[in-house]
N, C-alpha and C positions, 0 to 999 in steps of 0.2 A: 532383533525383535522377531523375529522368526515369522509368524502368521499374519501380524499386524502390517509387514509390508507388500504382502501378496494385494493387488489390484482388487477393490470392492465390485464384487460379481454382480450387474444391476439384473441380471435374469432370475434370481434366486428367489422364491416365492415364500411367502408364511405360511406354513404349516406346522404340521406337530414338530415339536423339537426334540432333538435323541439327545437321550440320559446317558453319561456316561457310567458303564459299570465298572470300569478298572477301579480296583480298591484304593484306598487314597496311601499315597506314598509321599515322599519328602520333597517338598515343594523347590521347583527350580526356581534359578535368579533370573533376571531380566538381564541380557546381554547390552552391555553398555552400547550407546549410539554415539556413531560419529556426527561430531557436530555440522550443523545445517542452518544457513542462514535464511530464514524465513521472513524476515522484515522487509518491506517495501523500499523502494528507493524514495518514495515520499509517501506519506500516506494519505489515505483517502478520507475524506470528512463531508459529513457526518460518516461513522463508520464503526461504530459500536452496536453491535443486534437489531441495526436499521439503517437503510439508505435512502434519500432522497428520492430513488427512481420506486422503491417500495411505497415509501408514505404518497406519493402522488398516487399508486395503482390503488392505495385503502382509501384517500381521500373523495376518488374517485366513485367507488363504493357505497361510502357511507352518504354521499349526496346523492347517489342514486336509490337509496333505501333498500341497499341488496343485501340479502342472509349470506354468510352470518355476521358479516359487517357493520351492520348498522344496530343490530340488536348489542352488540360487543361494546360499538362506542356510548351506547346509551346507559350500557352496565357502569362504563366507564366514568362517563361525563356525572353520572347520579352518584357516586360513591363520595361518601366524607372524604377522601386524598385529595378530589379535586375541588374543594369547595372555597371557594374565592376569598372566603373570611377567615379563612385555615391562619392560625399564628403558630411560625417553626419554634420549636422548643430547644434550642443549642446548650449545651454544657462543655465548660472547657475540659472535663475529663468524663467520659463514658468508661463506669465503672459494672463490667457483667462478669456475675460468677457463672458456676454452672447451672446450666438450663436458665440462664438469665435469674440466678438469685444470688445475690441482689441484683437487681435490675434499677440501675443507677443511670437511665439516660439510652437505655437499649432499645427498648420501643419506639420510644420519642426518633430516636435518630434513623432507625430503618424504615419508619416510616417516613418522617420525612424525608427521608432519600427519595422512597417510593413516591412521595408526593409530588416533589418535585420531575421527576421523569412523567408522572402522570400529567401534570400541569404543562411541561413539553409538548408532551404527544398531543394533549388536548387540543394547543394551539397550533401545532404541526397540520392538524385536521381541521379545525375551523375558524384559524388566522385571527381570532380574539385574542388583541395584545394584553388582556388581562391577565389570560393563563402565563403569556410569555414571562410578564411581570411578577408574577407570583413564584414561577420555578427560580427566577432569579432571586427573587428575596428571601425565599427558604435556604436557597446555597448561600447566599452572601450571609444570613446569621450564621450557619456553621463555619463557614471561613473566616470568619471575624473572631471564632468564641474558641474552636475546639483546638486542644493542643496534643491530647494523648486517649489512648485506651488502656483499661485494664483490667485484672480481673482471669480467671481461670478460660473465660469464651472469649477471651481477647481476639485471637486470630479471627474466629467465624463472624464474631460480631464486624469486625471490621471489613471483612472481605463482603459480608450480606451487603451492607452499607455502602462500601466501595462500587458494586457491583450495579446500582442503579445510580451513584451519583453521578457517573461517568455516559450514563445515558441520557440522563437530563442532560449534563455539561456539552456532549457533543450537539446536540440540536439548538443549545444557545447560543453557543458560541459560534459552529459555524454553518447554521441554516438563520436563526432569528439574526446574531452579529451582536445588537447591541447592549452587550454587557459589559461596562466599564473593569469590574471585578473578577474579569476573567483568569487573570493571571494570578490573582491572591490565590484563587479556587484552586489552580492548576499547582500551587507552591503545596496548598493543604495535602493534596493529593499525595504529592512528593514525600512528604516530610511527616505526615501524620499517619499515612495510610500506606503507602507502597513498604515502608521499610517492614512492616508487620506480615506482610501476604506475599513478597517478593520470591521467599526461600519455600514457599507451601510449608504442608503440616503432613506427616506422614501417619499421624495418629488413625484417621479414617479417613476414608475415599473422600466425602463430600467436605469435610475441611480442605483436603488437599485440592479436588476439583473446583469448589468456587475460590480459594485463594489465588487458581491458578486465573479463572475468570475476572475476577478483580485487578489481578496483573495486567494481562494482557490489555483489558478495557483501559487502565490509567497509561497503560505505554502508547496507546493509539491517540489519547485526549493529548499526552504529551510530546508524542512524536519522537518517543525514545524506544531506539531501532533493540538495542541491547536488552530491554526489558521485554520486549515482545518476543525475541527470538528466546530467551528462558523461559517465558510463559509457555511457549509453544512447545519446547524441549520438555518440560515437566510433564504438561499434558500427556501428550505423544509417550512418557512413561507410565504414566498414571493409568490413563484408560485399559491398556492390555491387563491390567492387574485389578482391575475393576468388575470387568465382565467377562466370563467365562465361554469359552468355545471347544467343542469337544476338540479340532485339531490343536489346540494347546496341549494334549498329552494327557494324562490321567490327572494331574491337579492343574490350579491356576497358577500364574507367574505371581511371583513373588511383588510386593510393592517395593516403592521406589529405596525404602530403606531396608530391604531385604529381608522383611518380615511378611509372615502368611497369617492375615487376620481376618479369617470367613464366618466369624461368629459361632453360630452350634452344626453348621453346613456337615452333615452326615456324607452327602455326596455332590457333584456337581453338575449342574445341567445347563447345556449351551442355552444363553441368555440369562442365564440367573448372575446377582449380582454380590459382590462381596457384603454388601446389607441387606441382601433378600432374607435373610434369616434373623434380622434385626427389625425391621420392619420396613412396609415401604414408603413410608411418608420420608426414609432420609434417604432411602435407594433412589425416589424421584429427585431430591434434591440435584443428585450426580448426575442423574439422566438429564436435569437441564441444563446442569454446567457443560453438559459433553458436550450438548446441541449449541449453548450458546457459543461456544469457542468456537466451535468449527464455523459457524456463521460469520462470526467477528473476523475469523483469520482469511475466510474465503473473501470477503470485503474488502482486505488488504491486498488479496492477489495469492495468497497461501491456500491451496486447496489441500486440506486435510481426511476427505472423506474417504480417498484409496485406502487410509491407513486406520481410520475409524468407524466408516460407515456400517460396514457388517456388525461391527460390535452395539453401534447406537439401534441398528436395526433390531437385534435378538433381544436386546435388553428392554428396547419398547414392544417385542412382541411377547416376551415371555412373561414380564409385569402386569400386560394388558391381558392376555389370557387369562392368569389366573386371578386379576381385577374384575376382568366380567364372569367369571368362575364356568368358561366356555370351553374347558378339560378338568378332569380330575386335579385335585392336588395332589402331588408325589407324596406316596406315604413314609412317613418317619425323615421327611427330608432335613429338617432342623430339627437339633435337639431341644429346643424349647418352645416343643407343643407346634400348633397351625400356624399357617402364613397369617401375619398382621396386616392387613391389607389397609389400603387408603394412600393410593399414589399423587393426588394432587393435581393441580392445572399445570402438568409439566410435559406433555405429549405432543401438544401443537410444532413447538421448531423442528425437533427431529422427525416427524412426521410430514412437514411440510418440504423439507428437505429433501425427504429421502422418496416419498410417496409424489408429491403434486410435482417436483420438479424431476426427478430424477425417474419415475414412472415405476417405482418398485411396490408390488403388490404387498400390504401389511394390513390383512383382513381383521383380526383381532384389536389393532391400534388402532386402525382406520374407526372400528364402531366404537369403540370406547372415547375416542377424541371426538368425535361427532355428538352421541350421545352426552358429551360433558359439555358442550358449548350452551354460552358464551364463557370461556375460561377466563376467572378473574386474577385474584392474587392471592396469595399465600403470605402476606403482611410480611416477607422477610424479604425477599430479592425477586420472586417471579412475579409477573405482573403483566394481564391485558394481551396475552399472545393469541388469543382467537382474532381480536382486531389487527395484531400486527403481522400474523404469519399464518392465519387459517386460509388455507386454499389461494396462498400468496406465490404466484409464479415468476415474480420478478426474481434475477439473478442477485443475489448478494453482490458480486463484481461489474452487475451493468452498471454502467457511467451516464451521466444525464446530456 
């Protein structure tokens, strides 16, 4: 994969991003990578998106009333998703058409999954058992009911929901521990969710990346080394096809299926993504998944930042610069008109990993992230990341 194997240079500063002026030519195919074992000998738990040492850091900051954690916690605990009177709405079959039309259980499933995670996180911070029991109630309702997903949006719907389910499940099984139906929930993930997401989806990058995120989360919760390795391999193949660097040459890498689908891009700029010319919302989904996967992998002892860190940094930096209008929009970059901004609450995890922990200067990403705090939820799969990742120096692979 040529450039992705170059070690991540921590000394690079975030400045103006270079423009490739080489005419667009035939795209190159990604080179096959040798199979590598990434899975640990034994999985660390909780180990999807957040760890016990990171939670202890957050608890302390909230108890101290420190900024930004106290405000982020207040926003979360006062959101309807955290309501202790919430009733789960499980379905046997969730049917989601294109753009969730029809919407037969799509919103219900996604929001119940985020609610389960919200309650689990609330319990982990405030110690109130009512939140743990509510999280478990929601997960038990779904694991006793759902049998399948159908419709055009099956892949992404399944992945969005699974990405939140596993974060809740990790905290309840491995930190709260009093969950009699945890094995049934694991069986639901293996039989209803994993078969849909495990092979990825090459149609668009955000689908492929969220499916990899769901797969790696399920693999950690179920201690599945084979699926873990497959998800990481899929991720390392997709990231260089999603974020362009000038060092790639005149054109981006092809996607895993051999295609080049960069929407209406007329040329390529370092940090630009496969979906930049579609809109920043979908670009943000992929940036979030790229960051989440790298963090979960590191929790399990697999440091992927040398391969993906520079692409995450540049994607965050270029999109943040344009979101802030801190630099002129490149003229005629996209054949469908001006950029469609609206990145969403997706910058905290990657910014924390690269800036807080690794010391990389990311001027515009920092400005956007700090001005957007506290980041809430996109009601799909991203939730409360100022609380969990804002200014959090604890390494994901730190052990209690």
